[in-house]
N, C-alpha and C positions, 0 to 999 in steps of 0.2 A: 192569393198566389204567394208562395214562399219568397223570402227576400234574402239577399246576401248583403255584405257591407258595401255601401255606395263607393264607387271609384272617384278619383279626382278628375280634373279636367285635362290631365295630360293624355297624350295619345295612348290608345290601347295597343299593347305590344304583342305581336303574334309570333308563335313558334310553330314550325312545320315539322311534323314527325313522319319521316319516310320521304323518299325522293323519287317516286315513280311518276308515271304519266299524269295521274289525277292531281298529284301534289304540284306538278309544274303548271297545270291549267289553273289551279286555284291561286298559286303564287302570282302568276301573270295578271289575273283579274284583281287581286289585292293591290298590287303595285299600280296598276292602271287606274284604280279608283282612289289612290292616295292613302292607303292604309300602311301602317308601319310593320314590316316583317323584321323582327329583331334577330331571329336565330333559326337554324335548321338543324335537325338531328337525323342521323342515319346509323345503321349497324356498321357502316364502313366510313372511316374518317375521310377517305379519298372521295367517296360519293357525296358526302356532306360538303366537302370543300368545293367540289365541282358545281354543285347546286348553288352554293353561296356565291360563287363567282358569276354564274349565269344570271342570277337575279340581284346581284349587288347587296347581299345580306351580310351584315357585319360579323356574325359569329357562326361558326360551323362546329357541331359537336359530333364526335365519333361514336356516340352511344345515345340511346333514347333516355337513359337515366340521367345523363349529363344535360340533355336538352330540358327535361322537366325540372331539373334543379336550378336552371339558369334564373337568377333573380330579376333579370330584365325581360322575362317573358310573363305575360298576364294570362294568355289563352293559348292552348295548344290545339292545332288542327291535326287530327289523326288520319293519316292517309295510307296506313299499312293495309295488307290484305284482310279480307273480311274476318277470317278466323282469329285474328289478333286484335280485333277492335276492343273486346272487353279488357284484355290484358293491358293494352296500351292506354285505353281510356282511364282505367283504374290507376295506372302508373302516374298519369298526369293529375288526376283528382287527389290522389294521396300526397302529391307534392304541393297541393294547394293551388293548382291551376284550373281555370275554367276550361271547358272542353267542347270543341265542335268535332264530331266524329263523322267521317264520310259514310254515306249510306251503303249498306244497311247498318244501323247503329250497332248491332251485334248479329250473330247468326241464328240465335233463337231467343225466345221470350224469357227463358230463365236467366240468361246472361244480361238481357236488357233490364230485368227487374233488379239484379244485383248492382248494376251501374247506376240506375236511377236512385236506389237507396243510398249508395255511397255519396252521390252528388248532393242529395238532400241532407244527409248527415253532415257533410262538410260545408254546406251553404254555398255551393258552387254551381255555376251554369253548366247544364248538360244539354246540348243540342245535336240533333242529327242533321247532317249536311244534305238534306233533301232539297236541293237548291231550287227546284221547280216551284215549291210552295211560296217562295219569296219574290218571284219575278213580277214585273209590272202588269203583264197581261193576266196573270193569275189573281193578283190583287184586285184588278178591275172586274174579273169574273165573280169574285166574292161579293163585290159591291152590287153587281147586276142581280145576283141571286138574292141578296139581302133585301133589295128593293122590290122583289117579286115580279121583276120584268118578264120573266118566263113562267110565272106561276109557281106551282109546287114542283120541285125537281123530282122526277120519277125514274130516271135512268141515266146511265153513263156507259159509253162505248169507247174503247181505246185500244190502239195497237202500238206495240213497241217491238219492232223487229229489225235486227241487224244481221248482216252477213259477216260473221266474225271467224277467226281462225279455227281450224279443226285440229291444230297441233295439240296432242294429248298432254304435252308438258306445259302448255300455256295456262295461266291462272284461270281463265274463263272456263277451262275444262277440267280443272283440278279440284276434286271433291275435298281434299285436305285443306284447301284454301277457300272453301265456300263457293267454288265455281258453279256455273250453270246459268241458264237464262233467267231463272226466277229472281235471284238476288241482285243480278246486274241490270236486268231489263224489266222483268215483271213487277218489281217493287214500285216502279214509277206509277203505273196506272192503279195498282192496288192501294198505294198510299194516297193517290189523288182521290180515289173513291172514298177512302176513309175520311178525307177532309170534307167531302160532300155529305156523307151519310152516317159516319161513325163506325161502330163495330158491327160486322155482319152477324145475322142470326143463323145463316146457312152458307156453307162453303161447298162448292162442287168444282172439282178440278180434274183435268185430263193432261197427261204429259207423255213425252217421249224422251228416252234416255240415250245418250251417246255411248261410245265404247268405254269411256272412263266411269260411267255411272252417273255423270252429271246430266242434268236436264237440258235438252236442246230445244224443246218446244213445250209450251205450257199454256193451256186455255183455262180460264177461271171464271165462274159465274158466282156472284155474291148477291145474297138477298138480305134486306134490312128491315127493321121495324117499320111498319107502314106500307110495306110491299115494294119499295124501290129496289131496282136490280142494276148491278154493274156487270158488264161483260168485258173481259180483257183477253188479249192474245199476245204472246211474246215468243220470239224465237231468236236464237243466235246463229241460225243457218241460212237465213234469207232476208233480204231487205224488203220491208213492207212499206205501206203508205205513211205510217207514223202520224196518223191524224186521230182526233178525238172529238166527241160530241157529248154535250150535256142536254138531256131532254127534260122538258117541263110541260105542265098542263096547258100553258099559254105561249109556248115558243120553245126555242132551243138556242144553244151556243155551240158554234163550231170552231175548232182550233185546227189551223192548217199545219202541214208538216214543217218543222218537227215540233209537235204540240208541246212537249215537255221542256223545250228551249224557247227563247223569245220568238214568238210567231204571230202571224196575223190571226185575229180572232173576230168572228162575226156573230152578231145577235139577230135572231129572226123572231118575229111575233108568231102568234098562232095561225095567221093566214099566210105564212111563208114569206112575209115581207121583211126585207133587210132594214133593221132599225138602228144599228150601230156597227161600226168597224173600228177596231183599234189595233195598231201595229207600231209600237214605239221602238225607235232605234236604241239598241243597247250596246255599249262599248264592251268589247271582249266577248267572253262566252256567256256571262251573266251570273257568275258564281259570287260576285261581290255583294249582291243584295242580301244573302244570308249573313255575310260578314257585318254588314251595316246593322242588321237586326241584332246580332250577337253583341256588338259594341253598345248599341242603345240599351240593351238589357243590362249589361254590366254597369253602365253609367247610372242607370236608375236603381241599381241594387236588386234587380230581379234575377231569378235563376231558372225561369221557365219562359219559353216563348208561347204566347197564346196561339200562334199559327200552327205549331206542332209541339205539343208537350211531351215530356217523357212518358206519361201515362198513355198518350195516343200512340207513341212508338211501340210500347209494349203490346197494345192491342193489335197493331199492324204485324208485329212479329208473331203473335199468336195465330193470326190468319195465315201468315206464310208457313208457320210450323204445320198447320193443318193441311195446307196445299202440298207440302213436301210429304206428309204422311200418306196422302191419297195417291201421289204419283210415285212413291217409293224412293225418295232421295234422303240419304243420311250422310252427315258430315263426320268423318272419323275424328274421334276425340272431342267432338262438340255436342254430340247427342247421346 
């Protein structure tokens, strides 16, 4: 695995780029978990100052350039809209900062490749903030699978459905911002399936588009080497069960609602007998676990997480690109 220069034992100092809702959730979890948030940056000095006051952050910058230039910031969390992830991730990397980018890492595979190459060239950490991968119940799932408790994994079923706004001006419906059910919701089960099986050999997708051209419903079936199949459904127009199941030759794992957040998980053997239940209490939303991983990597001088590497992110973006091609979604200026 590539390595960067090891950090000292001093606290890792976070900078937060953008001040929207997801940035607030992440900042709250960082502070709740005892991490150091040194600075925040926004396109607006007023917005940055208000965010800094809300979370007790020492420095507020009225531009993203000033944030990434701050010598007291070690790692930048990029929380801007999807279509700006490559630009803002590159801005931080070029300033010598490690980067954690809110999912999706970019809006297409070509952008992800460029970011990954830049990070590797600079010897800096690049992580996608797919926070589900780092949660305690998902870590335990990996252990159960590695122990062959459910035999060979052959299938994955998952739903991620929310009843979100239909306002055409909202980011979720704005194609120019990468809006749609796929990149906000569908990425969760598709990324999880990639963690189980790797890159699919076959992608089949159906989708429905809203008035703005953004996808509102998307169903995806993925097949992998060896014959395993993942089936996912996501929509921004109705609330679903938001459960998931991993199927094996000798049992299964069920994740309760909401499966991609801290949730009760049950393991059954091949005779449908419950053999294990785990449901750990997690402070806050659970976004702090990815921050812990990032800090551990920085301290050890590594620039890739084995849980979700940049190469795996590129593979996932290639899958999402193919889904979009099949359902007819294009992002202006990004495709």
